[in-house]
N, C-alpha and C positions, 0 to 999 in steps of 0.2 A: 405622511408621505404623499407627495404630490404625484399627479398622473405621469409626469415626465420621468420621475424616479421609478415608477412602476414599469414603464416602457423599457428603461435601461435594465432593470432587473429581469424582465421578460427576455430581452435580447441575450443577456448573459446566460440564463438557464438554457435557452435554445442552443447557444453555442456549445455548452457542455454536452447536451444530448447529441448534437451534430458530430462533435468530436468522438464520442463513444460509438456512434453508429458507423462513422467512417473507419474507425479502428477495427470494429467488428467485421466490416466488409473487407478490410485489408487482410485480416486473419483468414477469412473464408477464401479469398483469392489465392492465398499461399498455402491452402489445404491444412491449416492449423485448427485443431478442434477448439471450439469455444462455445459458450452459450451466453446470450445477453439477457439480463433480468433487470428489473427495476425494484430496488429494495427501499424499505423505510426503516426507521429506528436506528440509523447510523448516527454519527456525531463527529464533532471536532472540538479540539481544545484551543482556546484563545486566551492568552494572559492568565493561564492556570484556571480557566473556567471552562467547564464542559457544556457544549451546546448540543442538545439532541435534535436530530433532523427527523421530523415527523412526515416529511414529504419524500417523494420517490426520487432516488438518484440512480443513474445507470451503473451497473456492475457487470463485468464480463468474467464469467467463471472460466477458469483455465484448467490447469492440471490439478491433480488431487490436492486438497487442502489449501487452495489459493485462488485469488481473483485479482482483477484490476478494477478499482473503484474510481469512477469519474465524479469526484466530490466537488463541492463549491470552493474548496480551498486548494485543490490541486488533484493530480492523479496519484492514487494510492496503490502501491503493490501490497496486497494483504495476504499474509500467510498465517494459518492457524494450525493447532495441534502440532506445534513444533516441540519435539521432545527435548527436555533439559540436557540429556546426555549428548545430543547432537551439536549443541552450541558450545564447543570447546573454545579456548582462548584464540587459537589461530583462525577459527571461523569468524569470531567477533572482530578480530583485528582486520581481516580481509573485508568484512562488511563495512567497517569504518572507512577503509581505504577507497573502496569503489563508490561509496555513498557520501563523500565528504561535502557535496553541495545539496544533499537531500536531508530532510528531517526523518529521524528514526524513532520509533517507539517499540519497546518490548514490554508487553503487558502480561500480567497474570491472565491465565485463560478465563478465569471467572470474574476478574476485576479490571475493567478497562481504565480505571482511574489510577491504578498503581503502575506507573511507568518506571521500569527498572533500568532503562537505558541511560548511559552517561557517555559523554565524548571520550572519556578514558575507558577503553575496552576492558582493562583489568578491573575497574570499579563495576562495570556492567557484569562481568563474569562473577565477581564476588556477590553482587546483589542477587543474581540468579541462584547461585549456590546456597545462599542463606534463605531463599524462598522455599516454602513448603510445596510449591507447585511443581508438578512434573511436566506440564505442558504450558506453552506460552503462545501468544499471538504477537506477530511482528508486522508492523506497518512502516512502509518506507514511502515518503511523500515527495513527488515531483511538484515543485511549487508553480511551475508553468503548466497550465492546462490547455490553453488555446494554441500556442505557437509550437509546441513540441511535436516533432515528426513521429509518425507511426513506427518507423524503424527504431527510433530512440526509446520509445515506450516498450516495445518488445524486447530490445536488448537489455534495458534496465531490469525488466521483469525476469527474463531468463537467467541473467547473471546472478541475481539474488536467489532465485529458486534453486539454482544449481549449488550455490554456497550453503544455503539454509538446509536443504534436504540431502546434500551430499551427492548430487548427481554430477559426476565428473564429465559426462558426455555433454551436458548442457553448458557447463562452464567453458568448454573448449570451442563452442560454436561461435 
């Protein structure tokens, strides 16, 4: 890797951190509770290969069991401890509908490599029902990290939180 590539990488990482900090400030100005942290040991899949991130990435902790991660591959709405019985067919169908331009993963709570999500929500539902897991992690990825507006990030997060955790008040906002 030459020095020019290192400078480009540096600029890209700084843009990710800037985006996370601006979003955090946006939340504060709108009196929305959040906490910004910098986590390691995250990862991403590319061509069915998992890449562990040993470096820090910004994460904004939001409501219970969820956060927004500013990852190198995009902005990730991350929800954990999602109960199997909460994810009924109509929930999965609606998730597909509002996230048709986003990447979705539904993983076993203990195994991030076992993605149960399929474009056909009925197959996803059957995958989950056949699983021995009672809790799942759901990740929904916005592929654009730099140009997406703060309002769009918040809207995508709130819509999905409301659907996944069954909070009708959030869905209507």
